[in-house]
C-alpha positions in Angstrom: -16.6 76.1 36.9 -14.5 73.3 38.4 -15.3 70.0 36.8 -16.9 71.4 33.7 -15.5 69.8 30.6 -15.1 72.5 27.9 -14.8 69.9 25.1 -18.4 68.8 25.9 -19.7 72.1 24.6 -18.7 71.3 21.1 -20.9 68.1 20.8 -23.7 70.3 19.4 -21.6 72.7 17.4 -23.2 71.6 14.0 -26.6 72.7 15.3 -25.5 76.4 15.2 -23.6 76.8 11.9 -24.5 80.5 11.7 -22.2 81.4 14.6 -18.5 81.7 15.0 -16.9 79.4 17.6 -16.6 82.2 20.1 -20.2 83.2 19.6 -21.3 79.5 19.9 -19.3 79.0 23.1 -20.7 82.1 24.7 -24.3 81.3 23.7 -24.0 77.7 24.8 -22.7 78.7 28.2 -25.5 81.3 28.6 -28.1 78.7 27.6 -27.1 76.3 30.4 -27.4 79.1 33.0 -23.9 80.5 33.3 -23.9 84.2 33.9 -22.0 86.7 31.8 -19.3 87.3 34.5 -18.6 83.6 34.8 -18.7 83.2 31.0 -15.9 85.7 30.9 -13.8 83.8 33.4 -14.5 80.5 31.6 -13.5 81.9 28.2 -10.6 83.9 29.7 -11.9 87.1 28.2 -13.2 90.3 29.7 -16.9 90.9 30.6 -17.0 93.5 27.8 -16.0 90.9 25.3 -18.8 88.6 26.5 -21.3 91.5 26.3 -20.2 92.5 22.8 -20.2 88.8 21.7 -23.8 88.5 22.8 -24.7 91.7 21.0 -23.1 90.2 17.8 -25.2 87.1 18.2 -28.3 89.2 18.6 -27.4 91.2 15.4 -26.5 88.1 13.4 -29.6 86.1 14.3 -31.9 89.1 14.4 -32.8 88.5 18.1 -34.2 91.2 20.4 -32.7 90.0 23.7 -30.2 87.8 25.5 -33.2 85.8 26.7 -34.1 85.1 23.1 -30.6 83.7 22.5 -31.1 81.5 25.5 -34.5 80.3 24.5 -33.5 79.4 20.9 -30.4 77.6 22.1 -32.4 75.6 24.6 -35.1 74.7 22.0 -32.5 73.6 19.4 -30.7 71.5 22.0 -33.9 69.8 23.1 -34.9 69.2 19.4 -31.4 67.7 18.8 -31.7 65.4 21.8 -35.1 64.2 20.9 -34.1 63.6 17.3 -31.1 61.6 18.5 -33.4 59.5 20.7 -35.7 58.7 17.8 -32.8 57.8 15.5 -31.3 55.6 18.2 -34.7 53.8 18.6 -35.1 53.3 14.9 -31.6 51.9 14.7 -32.2 49.6 17.6 -35.5 48.4 16.0 -33.8 47.8 12.7 -31.0 45.9 14.3 -33.4 43.7 16.2 -35.5 43.0 13.1 
C-alpha cells in the first residue's frame, strides 16, 4: 500500500451517501482491486471487521455478493467521471463563447 494517498478515497464520497464512512472506505478499496486482507491492513482493522463490513453493505444496499458491490461502485465512479468531463467541457465552451 506504499504510496497510496488515503485522502484521495474521499473525493467521491458524495456519490455513496447511503454508506457510513467505514463502509464507503471498504467498498472503495474493494472496487479498485484491493483484497480483503490488504483492506484490513490499510484500515488498521481485523479481517473479520472487513468481512462484516462488506456484509453490512450487502444488507444495506440489498446486494447479493461482494462482486455486486464492486460492480456498482465501479459503475458509479465511471458515471461520476464522465459527468465531470461533460461538465468541464460545457464550462470550457461557455468560457470561450
